[in-house]
N, C-alpha and C positions, 0 to 999 in steps of 0.2 A: 764221641761225635766223629762222621769221619770231617779228617781233612779235604779228601777231595772229591768230590759228592758224586753219586751215580751218574749216571751217563741220564740223557733226557728220557728216553723209552721208559728205562726203569722207574723213573720218576712219573711219566706218564703212567706206565701203567697202574704203580701203587696209587696215583689220584684218584683213578678209575676204581678199583676194587674200593677206596672208602667210598663215594660217590654213592656206589651204588649197593653198599651195604643196608643191613636192616637201620643200623643204628645212626643213619646219615637218609636215609630215605625220606622221612618224615621230615625234615630241617632244613627245608629251603633257604632258609638264610643261612646257616652253616654252610652249605656248599656252596653259594654265592661267595662266602668269604673266605673259603677255601682253596676255592678255585681260584679267583681274583690271588693271594698271596702266591700260592706257586706259580701262577702264568705268570704273574710280575718277575717271581725270583729266575725264571725260566730263561728270561728274554733278557735277562741282564739288566733289570729296572729293581731292584734290590731298595736301593737309594729313596726311590719313593716311597716301599712302601712308610709312612709315617701315618700315624693318627688323625691328623685330617683330609690327607688324601683319601682314605678310607672311608670318612667319614663321608667325604662327596659322590665317587666313584660306585659308594657298593651300598650305603645309606643314605641316598639320595638327600644327605645335609646341601646348605646350600651354603654359599663364599661367606657367612659370617657363622659356619660354625665355631663354636667355643670351646673345648674340651674342658675347661674347668665349671662349666655351666652342665654339658651334656654328654652321659660319660655311657654314650651306645657303643662306641667302638670298644672300650675296655669292658664293658661285662657282655658283649659278643665274642670278643676271643676269649673272656676266660671262658665261656659257655663253649665255644670250638675248642678249648684245650681238655677242658673235661667232656666232650665228647668221644674224641679221638683217643682219652685215656681208656673209656670205656669200652672204645671199640679193639684196640690193642691186648684187653686184657682179654676178650672173649671172643671175637668172630677175627681179628686181624693177628691173634696171636702166630701165626705160621707166617705171617707176609718176610718175604725176605729184606724188608727195609721198612724202617719204620720214619714216618713222616713226623716231625714233633717243629712245635709253633714257643720256645722259649719264651721261659716270663723275663718281663720288661722290652720283648723285641717282638717284630711283626714277621722277622723275615726267616721264611723256614728254614730248617736246618733238617737233616737228615742219619739215620744209623743203620749200620747193615750188621745183619744178624749174623752170625757162623753158618760155615756152609753144613756144619750136621747140625744146625739146628731144629729141625722141623722132625727129624729121623728122632731125636733122644724129648724133642721137649713129647711127642707120642708116645712114645716109652713109660714116659713120666705118669699119662694121664688114665686112671679109672674111675669109672666107667669112662668109654671112648663115646665122644662126643657127635652126636648126629651132625648129619650135612647140612642140617638147617638150622643158619643161625637163630640165637635168643632174640624173637620180636620184640627189642626193644625198643624205646622212643626217644624223641628227646623231649623239648622243653614245649611240647604239644603247641608251640609256634603254627604248625602244619599240618598234620594228618589226622587229629579228630579236635578244631578248637569250636568252642562252645559258639552255638546260634546266637543270634541277640536274644531268644528269650531264654528262660530259667529254663536248664534241661538238664537237672540235675541225677543221674544215674550211676552206678558203677565205674562207669569209664570215669568220671572226673575222677577217682583219685589215679586209674590208668596215668592221666597228663602228669602225676611225679614221676614218670618213665626219664625224666632228662635227669632227674636227683642220681639216677644211676652213674650218670659222669663223674657229678661232684662227691657222690659216696663210695664209686669203685676204687678197688687196689688196682693201680699201674702197674701191673704184675709182670716181672717176664721171668722164665720160669728156670730159667740159668743162669742170669744178668741180672744183678739187682740195681733197679733205674729208681731215678729217685720218684716216690708217687706225691700226688698232691695231697695237701691236707690242709686246703686255705676254707675257710670257713668264710663265704663271702657273705655279705651284706648284714653281720651282725657288730654292728660298730667300729667295722675299720679291724676288727682284733689282727693282728700278727699272730699267723699261723707258723706250723711247722711241717718241714718237707721228711719225710722218712726213706727207707728202703726196705724191702720186705723180699724173702725168697717164700716161694710155695711149693708148700709139700704132699703129697696126696698121695693115702695110700693106693696100695694094688689089688686088695680085696675086692670080689665081685659085690654087690650091693643088690638086695634084694627089692623085691617094688614095693609099692605100697597094698595093703591086703582089701582095707578098710575102705569101701568107694566113697564114705565121705571125712574120711579121712584129712587133717589140714595140718601143714607143718607146726612141729613144738619148738618152743625155744627155749631157753634157760635163761636166766642172769646170771652171772658171778662178780662179784663182788670182790678181786685180789689182793685186797687191801684193807686196813681200818681206819683209814684217814679218813676227816672226813668227806673231800671232797669227792674221791673215790666211791664211800658210800650214798651218799646226795645222788651222783648221777646215773649211780646201778636202778635205786628206787626211784629214782625219776624214768626209767626204763624200763621199768617194772610195771610202774601204773600206764604207762604211754603201750606197752604191748597189749594188756590187759583191754583195752580198747581198741584196739583192729580184730573187729571178729575173721579177720583172714590167717590168722594164728589161735595157736591154742599154747599162753605160757605159763610151762610146768614151775607153779613158786617153789622150788624146794633148790638146796643148797648141789651144786653135784661136784665139787672138789674133791671129792675120793673117787667119782666113778671114771671109766678111762673116754680116753679123749675118743673112741669109735664106740659109736654106734649100730646095731645093725638095721637101724631105722634107715631106712634115705631120706627121711621128712625130717631127722631132728637137728636141733642147732643149736649153738650156743654164743652169746656174745657177751664178751671180758671187757670188764670195766678193770683197770689197774692203772698206777699213779705213770706220770710223763716223765716227769723231772721234779725239782725238785721248787719249781714255780708255783703249783696247784694245777697245773695241765695236768690231764687225763688220758691214756690212748682207750680205744674202744675197739675191739676185734670180734668181729663176727668171723665163724666158722660153721662147716658141714660136720656133725662128727658123726655120718654115714662115707666121705670119705676124707675128711680133714682138711679139707678145702679150703683155705682163707681166701671169701668174700670181699672183707672190708678189713681194713685196717687203717683207722685215721687220730689223728691227736687232736686235741681237742685243749685247744691253752683257755689257762687259768682264768682270762678275762671274757670268756666266751661259759664259762660253765662257775660261776660265780651265784649265790645265792637269789640272786635277781634276774638272770637272765641262765640257768641251766634250762628250764623247762622247756624255753623255745630254742634254745640247740640240742633237745634232746628230740624235740619234735622236727627237727630238721632233718634228721639221721634216720627217726623211726617214719620218717614218711616215704623215704626212700629205701626201708625193706622191705618192710612188713606187707603196701598193696600187693596184688594181683601184678602191678606193673613195676615192683622194686626185687629187688638182688634176688631175695631165697625163689619166689615162681619163678623169676630169670634162672636159677642154676636150673631146679627141678626142672624148668621146659627144655632144657638143652641137653638135660641128662636122661631125660623120658622117664622122671621117675615121679610124673602124676598118679593121683587118684584121679577118683572117676571124678569126684567135685572140682575137685584142682583144676586138671582138662575143659571143663565145663565152664570157670572163671577165667582161664586161662581162653576161651572161645568166647566168650560175653566183653572181654575185655579186646581182642581183635576185632569183635566190632563197631567197638566204641571210637577207634583207632581211625578207622576207615568203613565210614557206614556203605550198608549196600544189601541188597535183598538177601542173596549168597550167606553172605558171615552172622546177618539174623536169622537168617531159617537155623545155621548151623547152631548158635549160638541156643536159641529159643527150646530146638529140639533137643539138646543135651541136657539142658534142666530140666524139660518135661518128661524128662525119659529119669531124671531122680525124686519129679515128683511121682511119677507112678510106681517108683521102688518105695514111695513112702519117708520120703527124704523127712529129718528133723534138723537140717542146717536151716538157718534163718535167712540167707544169703542164696541159697535157692529161691525163694518164694520173693526177695527183694527183687533180687536182679530179673526174676520173671518177670515182677507186674511193671519194670522200669523196662522191660523190654514188650511189654502188653502192650505200653502207651504209645513207643516207638510207631509199632505196626499201625495201630490207627494214625498216628499225627502222617507217618510216612506211605500210607496206603503200600503194607508191604502184601503179598498175600497169604501170608501164615501168620498166627491163627485166621481164622475165617470170623467173620464180623467183632472183630476186638472191638472192648468198650469202656467206661472208665470203670464201669461200675464190677466189672474181671480182674481189671488192674489193681482195683480199689481190696476187691477179698484179696486175691494172694498178697496186699503188701500187709492187710492186717492177719492173715497170714503168721508172714513172718514176724509179726510183731511180737503175736499170740505164743511162737516156737520161741524166738529170743525179746523178750522184753528189756533185757538191759542189749541191744543191739542195735547199734547206728545206723547203721545198713539199712536197719527194718524203720525206723523213723523218716530215716529219708528219704525212705520209700513211698510212706504215706504222703508225708510233703510234698513230695514230687505227685505226684498222682491229684494232693488239691488243689497244687499249683496251678495243672492240667485244668484243673475243674473252675478255675479261676475264684478260687473258694481265697485269698489269702493270708484271713488273720489265722486256718485252721493250716496254712501250709508253714505259715512263720511259726507258728508252735510247733510243730512238729519237727519242725527245720533246727529249733533252736533245742532242745530236747538232744536231737543225734548229735549236733557242734556240744553241746554241756556232756554226754556220754565220754564221747571222749577228747577232750579241746588240744591231743597233743599230734592231731592226723590234721595237717595245712590244708587239706584237697576239703576235708567235713568243713573245718573254718571256713574257706574261700566258698563253697556251695552255700554253708548260713550266709555269710555277707552277701552274695551274689544277690540269693534269695530278699536279702532286706531293702536291697537295691530297687529290685524290682515291686518290694510293694512299698517304695515311698518312702522309707526311714535312711534317708541317702548317709546322714550322720553316722549312726550305728552301721551302717554296711559299711563306711569307707574305714572306719575304725579295725573292724574286723578284720577287711581284707587288704591293708596296710602293714597289719600283724602279720597275718598269714605270709605278704608278700618279704616283711624283712626276715621272719625268722628262716625263710628257705633260701637253698642256695640255689635253685634255679625254678624258674615258674610259669606254666603254661598264659598264653599272653589275654585270655580269657579271664586271668585275674587282674590285668593292668586294663583291658577294656571297662571291666563292673567300678573300677577303682574310676576312672576316666568318668564313666557316668556321675558316679556319685558326688567327684568335686567339680563336676561340671552345672550341676545342681547345687551344689552351697557355694557356687558365684565364685570358691577358689582354681582361677585359672593357672596359677604357676604349677599347683598340685595336678591338675588334668592335664597339662601340657607333660609335664612328665610321665605320666602315667600314657597317655596317648602315641610320644616319641619308641614307646617299646611297639606300638601297632603295625612295625613294620609288614609282616608276615603272619601267617597267606594272606595273600591279596583279597579280602570279604568285602563286602560294600559296606557296612558297618563299621569298619575299621578304621575304611578310607573316609569314610563322613567325620568319624573324631577328629582324625591330622587335617582334615578342612578347617571345621571350625574350630580348631588349637591355630593353623593358620591365618586363619580369619582374627581372631581375636590378637594377636602377635602382628597385626599389620600388613604381613609378607603377603605381597600380593603376588608376585612371580609365584611364589610355593600354590597358592592358592588360585591362580589358574592353572598350573599345572594338573593337581593332585582334582581338582573342579573335569577338567579335560578327560582326564584316568575313569575318574567316577564313571561318565557321562559314554565311556567309552567301551568300560568293560561292564558296567552295570546300566543297562538304559534302565530297565522299567523300572530300579532305585530309584536313577538322579531324575525321572518326570514324576517321580512319585513316592518321594522316602515316608512320606506315612503312612501308606496306604499300608507297606510292607513291616515298620514298624508297628502298627495297629497290629499286624494278624499275632505280632510275637508279645501280644500283652504287654506292651511298655503302659508304666504309669501314664494317668493323661496328663499331668504339668511336664514331665521329662518329655513325653512326645511331642508337646507341643511347643517347648522350651527348645528342643534340640531341632525339628522340623523349622522352628523359625531362624536359628541360626543357620539352618542351609540355606535356607533364603538368602538373608542375607552374604552367602553365598556363589551364588547362583546358580544355587540346588534346588530343586522342586517347582510345584504348582506355578510360582508369582515368577522365575527367573526368564 
């Protein structure tokens, strides 16, 4: 760490690089927090950077903020550290200085890279990385958050991309830097930080040849001890359920570390200490690059909670939004199928006609070539519904029937595909056939209980089908198991707990709905403020809702009705908003 901090212009330049990066651009909350911390430190107000002032200045808490009951600052600071870890592992690996928020403090500190850092690190990397950074997202608090209606497409798994931060190795190619191994949200488990030096092979890596090739992954237990064997078995079970990877279920201990296949990966599980903890390391067998190295303490891999721990890691590795696909995209190592899936993921991160068209036509070309992957048809089905709902010009005259035909084709090709079953459930939801939607969504969830996004999708669907108790249980499990999660999970949990009359739990869920600024998020926070009797907050939120979303504020029922809210939820929520001064009776 520098004893003499860098000059202010250098700090401003570094802050600007971070704020404009792909890693941060979809996290307004992280950008606001980082800008505030650096700004206060740079003007000599480091002593002001305490939890209370941050809660009030950045997150809009009132003077009664109590950090013992409201963990918003600790949680968001942890997510900020994770995003910084991800940024410096990929996009910012050549930056001349590094901005750090040390643990136990909110005051920024800085690390300066050696003068020859960029040249030496460039020489170490093969193949060379393109100029365009990995399209990584954050906790999806921002870019493509869930609208108030049930809308589960492949993009729901793309909301895991914040887990990059929780999982990514904070690697400095020449200087070993302590990286984050905290497993947040799992019974307050104490975790271990470690250091790792990344070594890359320099041989050229060929491109994948098969259009529908998926990344392959092997899991190796490097020890015969009970914990290692159990965790490795759980990882095999988890990866089996992700359509986005092909699990090679064979021992590769005697095989060379380097593979001619650029889409081949290995996950090694080994003892981490003599206390029962394990280390997991994900490596590209094409380049030798370590994508993830993480210590899982004994408290998180016991028989009762190993499955949730594995779900957290797997949900940040296996989806299109995860580490493996990000690495392939960054290195230009994609097959035709993985490229289409990445375009599809990009659409859900920032929806619009141009991105929809690119994803749709890419998948459509694969269909024209007689694609055999259920992913092609399941994601095309969801895009077809999107075209109808959002009135996109392509394809012409989209219909529920065409979307259902694509979804059922996905199930026909992949009868054990969770994504295919979710696609059918999605179409049924849009057709307002809730019993069939839930039946198919439940099957999707059961086919891969390790996919936290799949679990959250099912829980969200249950809430919109009026099964609030079960929906709350599943959403809470997904939230508790994940190192980080998108805010639509919190919104679904708020709705469920609100309907169950548990305002304490509803309040905790609503407290996470700070960003992005959406009408239904503001409405949830307004309902909570009204229940708490916080008149100042009620007035401020009601005024913000009326000025930012005047149509919603004038008649929230009309907006929510279009989103197919259950009648009992619709009535109770709009009545609560009326009490707070929003709606037709205001």
